C-alpha positions in Angstrom: 93.8 -51.5 61.5 93.1 -49.3 58.5 94.1 -45.6 58.2 94.3 -42.9 55.6 97.1 -40.5 55.0 99.0 -38.4 52.4 101.8 -39.7 50.3 104.6 -37.2 50.7 107.5 -38.9 48.8 107.9 -42.1 46.8 110.8 -44.0 45.2 111.3 -47.5 43.9 112.3 -48.6 47.4 109.7 -47.0 49.6 107.6 -44.0 50.6 107.0 -41.4 53.2 103.5 -41.0 54.5 101.8 -38.3 56.6 99.1 -39.7 58.8 97.5 -39.1 62.2 97.9 -42.9 62.8 101.5 -44.0 63.5 102.5 -47.6 62.9 105.1 -49.2 65.0 108.7 -49.2 63.7 109.6 -52.6 62.3 106.0 -53.5 61.7 105.2 -55.3 58.4 102.2 -53.5 56.8 100.2 -53.4 53.6 100.1 -50.0 51.9 97.6 -49.1 49.2 97.8 -45.8 47.5 96.7 -43.7 44.5 97.9 -40.4 43.1 95.7 -37.5 42.0 95.1 -37.6 38.2 96.5 -41.2 38.0 94.0 -44.0 37.7 96.1 -46.9 38.9 95.9 -48.2 42.5 99.1 -49.5 43.9 99.3 -52.1 46.6 102.5 -53.3 48.3 103.8 -54.9 51.5 106.5 -53.1 53.4 108.3 -52.6 56.7 108.0 -49.4 58.7 111.5 -48.0 58.9 111.0 -44.9 61.1 108.2 -42.9 62.6 108.4 -39.1 63.1 106.0 -36.6 64.6 104.3 -35.8 61.3 105.1 -38.8 59.1 106.5 -42.3 58.8 108.7 -44.1 56.2 108.0 -47.5 54.8 110.5 -49.8 52.9 108.8 -51.8 50.2 109.4 -55.5 50.3 108.8 -55.7 46.6 108.4 -53.1 43.9 104.7 -52.4 43.3 103.5 -53.4 39.7 103.5 -50.3 37.6 105.6 -48.2 39.9 108.5 -47.7 37.4 106.0 -46.2 34.9 104.5 -43.9 37.6 107.9 -42.6 38.6 108.8 -41.9 34.9 105.6 -40.0 34.6 106.2 -38.0 37.7 109.8 -37.2 36.6 108.6 -36.0 33.2 106.0 -33.7 34.8 108.7 -32.3 37.1 111.1 -31.7 34.2 108.3 -29.9 32.2 107.6 -27.6 35.2 111.3 -26.8 35.7 111.6 -26.1 32.0 108.6 -23.8 31.7 109.4 -20.2 30.8 108.6 -17.5 33.3 106.8 -14.4 32.0 108.2 -11.1 33.1 
């Protein structure tokens, strides 16, 4: 089965995904994702930890190649936004 969804949250250990399709808790799945304005495609195997009404969480079985670089980039963008001056 193949489905599309929205990546809500990501860390080195896993991710939370919003999707109309809900996998079974405990299922081993393959996840493939990209981020807007980021060229790299990430692929990883994982286990579905929990399924909620609007999303589900997956625990990565290994860290996707390039994920550490992506997380640093996202962290830098967040820090820049938080540090931006507000005009009054």
